[in-house]
N, C-alpha and C positions, 0 to 999 in steps of 0.2 A: 289525932285522927278526925277526919270529917266524913260522916256517914253520907253515902250517895243514894242508897235505897235499902229498904227493909221489906221482907216478906215473912208473914207468920200464918201458919195453919194451926189446927188443934193439936198437931203432933210435933211440929218443928218450927224453929225461928231461924231466920237467915238475915245477915247484915253484910253489906258491901261498903267499904270505906276507902278513903284515899289517905295516903301517908303524907302528912304535912311536911313541907320543905323539900319534897322530891317530885313536885309537879313538873310536867313536861312544859317546855317553852313552845307555845302553840301560836298559830296565826290568829290575829285579832278577829278575823272574819268568822271564827267559830262561835262567837258569843251568841249569835242569833240562830244557830243551827241546833235542832233538837237531837238528842241521842235516841237510843232504842232500848226497850225492855219488854220482851215478850214472855208471858207466863202461860204455861200449858199444864192442865191437870192430868195426872197419871193415875189417880184413884177416883173412882166414880163418886164416892160420898165425901170427897174433899171439899172443904170450904175455906176460903181465904179470910182469916180474921183481921189481918192488917196488911195493907200495902201502902208503902210510903216512898215517894220519889223526891229527890232533892230539887228545890227551886221550881216546883210545879204548884200552881195555885188551885184553890177551890177543891172540887170533888175529883179532879183528874187523877191525882196520885193514888186514890183508893180503888179505882175501877180496874179490874183484872183484864178487861178487854182492850184497854188503852195500851198502845205500843210505844208511847213516848217514855223515854228514860233519860238518865244523866249521860253526859258526854264522857266516854272513855277514850284514852289515847294510848298510842304505842309508846314503848320504852318508859312506862310509868309504873310505879309500885302501887299496888292496891292490896287491901287486906280482906279476906273472907272469913266470916265467923258463922258457924252453924251449930245449933244445939237442939236437943230434944227435951220435951216436957215429961216424957215417960222414962221407963228404964230401958227403952230400946236403944239401939246403936244407930248412929247417923253416918252417912257416907255421901260424898260428892263424886260423881263420875264425869269423865270427859273422854272423848275419843282420843285426844292427844295426851299421852301419859306425862309429857314434859310439863304441861301447864299446871298440873296438880301435884307434882312430885314433892313439893315443899310443905304440903298440908300436914298438920300434926293432929293425931287423935289423943284425947285425954279422957279420964274418968270412964274407963271401959267403953270408949266409943260414943259417949253421950255428947261430947264436945269435939268439934272439928274446926281448926283455924289455921291460918297461914297466909303467906304472901302470894299474890298473883301478878305476873308481869308478862305481857303478850310479846315482848321484844319488838321486832320490826314487822309483826304480822298485823294485817289490816283486814277488816270485814266482820262478819257475824261469828259469834262463838256461843255454842250451846252447852249448858251444864245440866246434869241430871242429879236430883236430890233423892236419896233412898233412905228409907227407915227400915231397919232390920232386913236389909237386902231387897226390899220391895219398893218400886218407884212411887215417889210421893208427888213431885211436880218437876217440870223442866223450866229453866229460864234461859233466855237468849239475850245477849247484849251485843252491841256493835262497837268495834274498835276503829277509831279514826286516826289518820296520819296527823302528826303534829307539825310537820314541816311542809306539807303540800295542801293545796286546796282539794278537798275530797271530791267535789263535784266536777272539777275541771282538770286540774293538773294530774291528779292520780288516775282518773279515768282515761285521759288522753295518753298518758305514759303507758298504762296497761294495754290500751288498744294497739299502740304501735308495736309493742313487744309481741302481743298475741298475733298480730298480722304476719309476722315472720313464721312463727310456729307456736301453736297454742301450748304445746308441752313446755316451752321455755318459761311460760308464766305460771305453770302449775307445780305443785308438790303433792305427793300422795297423802301425807299425813301431817297436818298442821293444826294449830289451836283455833284458827279462824277459817271461815269459808265464804265464798261468794256463790251466787246462784248462776246457773248456766243452762244451756240447751244443747241438744244434739245438732251436729252440723256435718255435712258431707265434706271431707277433706281428702287430699290425695293419699297421704300416708299417716294415719293416726299413730301417735306414740303409745308406748306401753302404759304410761300413766293414764292416758285418755281411755285406752281399752279397759284397764282394770277398774277405773271409775265407772265406766258404763256397765261393766259386768256387775259391780256391786249394786248399782241402781236397778238393773233389770233382772237381777238374780231371783228375787221373789216371784216376779211375774212369769219368768221362764219356768220355774219349778211348778207353779200352779198349772201352767199350760201342759207340761209334760205329764203331770199326775192325772190331769183330766184325760189326756190321750191314753194313759195306761188303763184307766177305768172304762173308757169308751173308744177303744181302738177301731179303726177302719181297716178291716182285713182285706186282703187280696185273694184272688182265685188263681191257682196254678194247676196246670194239667201235666201230670207226671206219669210215665209208663209204669204199670203195676202188673205183675204176673198173676193171671186169673185163669181158673179152670174154664175150659171152652164152653161148658154149658151155662156158666154164670155171666158170660159176656152180654152186656145190656144193649150195646149199640155196635152194629157192624159198619165200620167205616172203611175208607180206602186203605188205612194202615193194617186193619185186620185181614182184608182180602189179599193184600200184598204178602202178609206173613203166611197165609194158607197156601198161596200159589208157590212161594219159595220154599215152603216146608220148614220155616224158621219157628222157633219157640222152644219149649222144653217138654220132656216126658215122651211116652210112647205115642205112636200114631193111632188115631181112632178114625172110624168110618163115619162120615156125615151122611145126612139124608140124600143129598144130591150127588152121592157117589164120590164125593171128594174125601181125601184123607188129610188130616191136620194133626198137629201136635196136641197133647193133652192140655198144656198150659201156653197161653198166648199173652203178649204184652198189650194191655189196654190202657189208653190215656183217660184217667178219671180226674175230674175237677175236685179240688179241695181248697179250703180256706187256709191262709197263712198270714203271719205278721211280718214276714221277711219281704216287705214292700220297698220300693225306691224311696218313698217318703220317710219311712222309719230308718232306712240306711242313711239318708241325708241328715236327719236329726242326730243320729248316733255319731256320724262323722264330725258334726259340729261340736258335740260334747267332748269327743276325744281330742279335738284341736284345742278346746278350752283347757282341758286337763294338761295337755302337753305344754301350752304356753304358761300356765300357772307354775308348772314344774320348772321351766326355764327361768321364770322370774324369781322363784324361790332360790334356785342355785346362785343366781346373780346377787341377790340380796345377802345371802350367807357370806359372800366374799367380802362384803364391806365391814368396816369396823363396828364392833358391837356397841349399840346405844339403846336407850329406852325406846326410841321410836322404831328401831330395827326389830326389836323383839315383838312389838305390837304389830308391825307389818307382817312379819313371818307368821304370827298367830292368825291374822286375818287371811293370809294366803292359804294356810292349812285348813281353815274353816271353809273357805270357798272350794278348795279342792275336794274336801270331804263331801260337801253338798253335791258337787257335780258328779263325783264318783257314785253317790247314792242314786242319782238319776240314771246313770248308765246301767244300773242293775234292774231298772224297770223292764217288765216283760217285752214290750215292743222293741226295746233297745237290745236286750240280750238275744232276741230272735233274729236280729239283723245280721246278715252275713255279707261281707264285702262292702265295696264302696258304691255309691249311686252312680248311674251312667254319667259320662262327661257331658256338661252343658245341660244337666237335668233341670226341668221345670215341671211344675205340677199345679193344676187348679185346686187339687185337694189341699196342698200346703197353703195356698193363698186364700182359700175360702172356707174350709171345714172348721167347725168349732174346735178350739184347742190347738189344732194344727196352725191355724192362721196366727194366733198369738205367739206360739213358739217360733214360727218362721220370722215374724216381724222382730221379735227380740233378738234372734240370732243375727238378723241383718243390721240391727243397731250397733252390734259389736264391730261392724266393719266401718262405722262412721267415726267422726271425731267430735270435738266439743267446741262450743263457743260460750264465753262468759258474757251473757247479755240478758239474763232473766231466769225465770223458773224453768224447769222444776228441779234441776240437779244441784247438789251441793259439791262445790269444787274447792279444794284447798289451794291457796295461792302462795307463790314464793315469798320469802321475806322481802320487805320493801327495799332494804339496802341492796340486795342482789338485783331486784327488779330495776332499781334506779341505775345500777351499774350497767345492766344490759341496755337500758334505754339510752344512756350516755354514749355507748359504743355505736349503736344504730344511728343516733343523731349526728355523731361525728362523721360517720360514713356519708350521711346525706349532705352535710355541710360541705365536706371536701369535694364530693362529686359535683355539687352545684357550682362551686368556685372554679373547678378545673374544666367544667363543661362536659363531663363524661357521666351520664346517668349510671347508677349502680343498681343491679338487681340483688338486693341483700339476701333474698331467699335462695338465690343460686350460689352466691359467693361465700356466705357465712358457713363455716364448718360446724355442724352440730354433733355433739358427743352424746350418745345414748348408752347408758349403763343401767340395765334393769329399769327401775321406775324413775331414774334420774335423767333429766334432759337438760343439757347445759351447752352453752357456746363453747366450742373447742378452744382450749387455751393454747398459748404459745404461737409459734410462727406458722402453724397449720391454718390459723384463722386470718392470716395476713391478706389484706385487700389492697392491691396495687392500683395506682392511677398514673398513667403516662401523660407527661406534659411536653409541649414542644421543646426543641433544643436538647433532646435526649435526657431531660430531667424526669424524675419519677418520685411520687409521693406514695408511701405505703402506710396504711393504718393497721395496727396490730392489736389484738386483744390478749392481755395477760402474757406478753412475751417473757421468756425466762432467760436471764443472763447468768451463766455459770461457767466454771472451768477457768483455766489460765487466761488472763491474769486476775480474774475476780476472786477475791478471797471468800466472801459469803454470797451465795446465790441471791439474785434480786429479781423480783417479778412485779413490776408496776401494773396498774389496771389496764392502761392503754399506752400506746406509743405511736407517735407520728414521725416517720423517718423520711427525711428529705435527701434525695440522692442526686448528685450532679457528677457528670463524667470527669470533671476537672477537680472535684473536691471529695474528701472523705464524707461518708454519711453523717448527717447531723440530726440528732434525735430531739424530739420534744415530748416530754413525759406528761401524761394526763391521768390524774387519779380522781375517780368518782368517790366523793365522800358524802354519804347520806347522814351527815352530822352537822350541826350548826351551833355556834356559840353566839348568843346575843346578849350576854351579860353586860352591864354598864362598863366594867373594867375593860372588857374586850373591845367594845365599840369605841371607847375613848382611845385605846391604843391604835386601832386600825382604821377608825373612821366609818366602820360598817360592821354588821354581823357577818360571820364567815365561818369557815371550818375551824375546828379546835387547833390549838398550837401544835399538838402532837402530829396532826395531819400535815401541817406546814413543814415540820421537822423531817418528816418522811421524805418530802420532796428534796430537801437538802441532801439527805442520805443517798437518794437515787442519783443525784447529779455527781456526787463524789465517788460512789461505789461502782457505777456502771462504767467500766473501763474497756477499751479496745486497744489492740496492739497491732501495729503494722509489722509485717514480716520482712526481714532483710536477709538476703542470701549471705551477707558478709558479717553482720553483727546483730546482736540482740538489741532491739529498740525498746525504749521505755514505754509502758502503756500510757495512753492518753484518755482523757474524758471525752465521751461521745455525746453527752446530753448538753444541749445548749440552754434550753429553758424547761421549766416544769410548772404546771398549774393544777390546782385542785378545783374540781367542779363541785358545787354544792347547791342544794335546793333552796333558792332564795329569790324573791321577787321584790325589787326595790320599790319603795313607796313613791318616789319622785323620779321621773325619767332622767337618766344619765347621772343620778346622784352617786352611784357606785364608782364612777370614773375618778372621783376625787379621793377615794380610799387608798390606803397604803397597799392593800391586797392587790388591787388592779395595777397600780403604778409600779409595784414591785416586780411584775413580770418583765417590764421593759428595763427597769433600773438595775435589778440584781438577778434577773432570770428566774425568780421564784415568786409565786403569787397565787391568786385564786380568782375565779370568775363564777357568777351565778349562772345556773343552767337549769331551765325548766321548759316543758312544752310551751311554746308561744313566747318564750323568753330566752332566746339563744343568741341575741345580738352581740353580746360581749365576746363569746367564743367565735362567732362568725367574723367579727372585726379582727380579732387576733389572728385567726387562720388566714383571712384574706390578705392582711398586711404581710404575713410570713410568705404566702405563696407568690406574692408579687416581687419578692426580693431575690436577688441572685446570691451566688456563693459568698462573695465578699461581704455583702450586707448581713447575711446570716452568721458568718464567722465573727463579725464585729459584735454580735449579741452575746457571744460566749465570754464569760468573765474569766480572764486568765489569772493565775497566781502572780503575786507581786514579783517573785523571783523569775517567773517566766517572762514577764515584760522586761525585767532588767537583763535577762539572758538574751532576749531578742535585740534589745537596744545595743548591748555590747557586741553582738555578732555584726550588727551594722557598723558599729564604731570600729571594728577590727579592719574593715575594708577602706576606711578613710585615712588618707595619708596626712601626717602632721610634720611640718618642718619646724625644728627647734632652732631658732636663730640666736646669734650672739650679737652684742652691740659693738659699734665702732670704738676702737681704743687706740691709744698711742700717746696723746697729750692729755693733760689734766682736764677733766670736764667733758671729754668726748662721749663717754658712756651716758652721762646724764643728758647731754644735748641730743644724742641719737634717740634715747628713750622718749624725750619730750617731743621730738619731731614725729616719731611713730605714733604716739598717742594723739598728737594734734592732727596730723595729715592722714592718719589711718592707712599708712603705706609701709611696706618693707621690701627691700631689694637685696639680691644676692647674685654674685657672678654666675653666669650660665655655664654649665658643663654638658657637652653633647652626650657624654656617656651615662648621665644620670637621668633616667626616664621619669623619676618621681617629681621632677620640677613641674611637669605638665599636668599632673593629677593631684597636686597638693590641695587639700580641702581646708586645712587649718594652719595657722602660724602661731607658734608659742615663743616667748621671749625669755631668754636666760639673763638674769641680773647677776653680774659678778660681785665679788666680795666688796668692791669699792662702793657699791650701792646698797648691798644687803649682806649681812653676816649671819649665817653662812650664805654663800651664793645659792640661788635657787631659780627654778622655772616658776614664774609668778603670773605672767600675763598670757592670754591667748585670745585669738580672734578668728572668725571664719573668713575664708577667702571669697570675695565677691567677684573678682576679675583678675585674670592673669595676663600680663603683657611682656613681650620680649623687646627691650629697648637698649640703645647705646647709653652708656653711663651719662653722657653730656645732656641727654634729654630728660634726665631725672633731676628735678629742681630741689636742691638741698642747700642749707645755710653754709655748708662746707664744700670746698672744691674736690674734684676727684683726685684720689691719690695715685691712681694708676692710669692706664690708657683710657682717654675719654671716649674712645670708640668701642671699648670692650662691652660686649653684650651682657646685659643684666636681666634677671627675671624680676619684674616688679609685680608685687602682690597688692591689690587694693583690698582693704580689710573692712569688715563690718565693725560692730561694736567691740572694742577692746575691753575684755573683762579680766578680773583677777581670778586665779584658780582658788577654789575653796580651801584646798590644802596644798600649799606650795611644795614642789618636789625639790628638796634641799640637796645640795651637793655634799653629802656626807657619806663616808665609807665605813668600813669596819674599824671599830675602836676610835671613831671620830676623825680619822685621817681624811683630809680634803683632797679630792682629785682635781686634775686640771680640766677645764672646759673652755677651749680656745676657738673651736670651730663648730659649725652647725652640725646637727645630728638629725636622724630620721626616726620616726616612730609612728604609731597609729593613735587614733583618738581613744581607743580602748585602753592602751597603755598609759596615755596621758592622764586619763581620768582615774585609773586604778593605782598607778605607781606611787609609792611612798619614798622611793630612793631611785637614784639615777639608773642603776643597772637594770631595774625593772622596766625601763623604757624599751629594752630590746624584746620584751614579750609582747609582740604586736597582735597575736591571734588568740582566740578563745582557747583552742587546745593547748597552747603553750602555758596559759594561765592555769588550766586544769592540772597539767603536769607539775607546774611550779607549786601549787597549793598542796598536791598530794605528796610531793617530795618533802615539803616542810612538815606535813602532818606525820609522815612515816619516819621522820628524823634522819633522812638521808643527807649527807654532806655533799654539797655541789657548789660550783660557781658557773656563772653565765658568761659566755663569750659571743659577741655578735658576728654574724656573717655579713656578706656584702648586701646592701639594700638593693631591692629591685621593685619594679612596679607590681603592686598587689593584684590578685585575682579574686573577685568577689565569689565566683562560682567554685574556685578551688584554692582557697587561701593556704599558703604554706608559710612556715615560720623561718626566721633567719637566726634564731638563738640556739646556741649549742649548750646543752647541759653537761658539764664536765663532772663526772663522778669518779670515785676511786676505782670502780670496776668497769666503767664503760662510758661512752658518749651517746647522748640521746638528742635527736632533733625531730621536729614535726615536719613531715613532707606532704602535707595536704591529703589528697584522696588516698595516697599510699599508706597513710597512717604514721606511726612513730617508728623511726629507724633506730636500732640499737647497734652501736659499733663497739667491739671489744677485741683485744688481742687474744682472749681466751676462746673466741668463736671462729669457726672457719670462714663464715660469711656473715654479712649483715642480716639481722632479723627485723621483721616488720610486725607491728601490732596495732590494733585499732583502739584498744582500751588502755587507759593509764594503769589499771590494776594489773594487766598483763606485763606492762613494762616493769612495774615494781617487783612482780614475781620473778621476772627474768634476772633483774639485778640481784635479787636475793639468792638465786641459784648460783650466779657468778661469784658472789661473795663466799658461798659455801664451798664451791668447787675450785 
């Protein structure tokens, strides 16, 4: 333990210390910044016997009027120890019950000790020390951010969030507070209203009680039935009543020979408390009670926590105080509402009335955190940082696309009782239209759930790029108010950055956020929609562009996962990343996505299925012909074959493979292959060879000029079942896919990807079959169809391109078509049973 400050009076001793080994990793600039320790006596005859503050020289530590204290930081463990010198009990109170919940009492309350951790809360924090339940003294400390510069980064971050809506930056009950002032705003939030009510409550109560003791009464003239001889003033109303004979009782004779009723209605002036001013004040009190009731009902709906219980208690206390004020005589004497648009010089100028009127008007204002005299609790810094990151991203994107955004108008705010939050999900999406029909949408906390996502995912932010010709491509952004600057971490990544678990979360988002294209004919496999993901963290590099050499920054481009520093005045890395992304089209963005190795192989094989391969044989007849022909092919890089007008594949051949007979290799096998660089149609006599033509010299030949002639990694040997060798006397056709995948000759007939799917599934399912080739024809890249027939015991299967797999069987009335190999297997199983 390292003691940071001590305070001792004649009744109590207090020590605040730091837990060694659990210090916060803080910015170097904090070394020359003083902390704060404010001491306030709560007992008139109290005297401080000892005041000691860590690292302060001379007489400064012992002066109670000095406000300088040790530096305290967020997310740091501290220990508090308080004990009494008498038999009295000691207690430490704080407005936030969470901060002191782990304090322990021992020796019948004579000793109090335990850990204190402010979490991510920044600002001033006041503690009250009590002895036997009576206040002894208060002390206030200041908590600093460990990852931000308090005087610049934090204040600027806070100001930008406050600019959107002050309620976004506030919480009703937290361990720390900042000082604020009243400010006129269009729509103050509930938390602002309640904070103002707590601060003006005492003044409002004093003003109304003064009014109750010194009310200004009004005069009203109301008709009262009076005996005619007691009427004091004869006015027009009395004369009218006499002339009409109205009134009550018998008629009596008057001196002027007139007759009148015994009782007439006379308007007499009397004082009253039912004035428009009192009705206005009473209506304000009723509105306050109603709003407190609504807030209480909303708070009850939230999950029970220690803070919720304290909030409900404070709401009940406020409601009780306001209810007591409504029972004051001027309020109970008020009947009805004040006139519409009511204004009164009495409310604005009379003693008591003026103060009550001004305090009620304050409740219609909002707040600004910019100085005295109000204490305002602020949101935890990690949430505040997340809000700022979202607002900063919106600003950067709007600047890059050239469309200014009014965040106040576009951001959806969620208000629930005393909680003011940015609306999560797609309700808070802010779209930006770009030329060529493209659009960029920035979302806050979008939620991905439902089919095909197994576990719901909700990243902090998402930037979605939409192009009419491409599916939406997402870039995940996570705000991480955490930083690891340990030597091992810096050695691994080349810079401080977010913890490893934060990076792992990005990998999870990329793999778990899936989207599925809907097909009217078949169920499509879900695909990943996230191209890149980056964690934003509060860090300012010591040397310009030093972070660019880190693995965290380079990882964004290399593997699609990384991190970038992000602070007010330090947004260049994120700006560069988004600027580069916004300037790229669909192809370039798609290239950033890292495919699975099997996906690349699948794509390669699909392309290979459309490339025609001619498997050529060597010239034979006399001894040595095969070897001479092979040597000529390897030397001249040419191959020729008689032209047939009925075979269209001659014109689209992309590759030539060479079969070596048993005389050159045992067993015979396809061993060489080369890419066709040029195709020519020539008479045989124009092809220069060491041997003369055997047939008509004018016969047309297809001459293929070849590129590099290479050996196959795995030769395709001419072996059949049980080692029986089959004949291979003339050329054959296949695809590059089959050439690369085949292990035996019959597999060369499987030219397309769907045929290989069926072939593998048949083998896995243990279905006996043989393959027979159909007639070769020119392939279609858009709609490749197979020429292999799968002959099984119960039916024949062939792949027919877009039509799917056709199953023919004598047990079926007509051919059946299926899109999935699983459906084909199920059908054959039913045929075997039936």
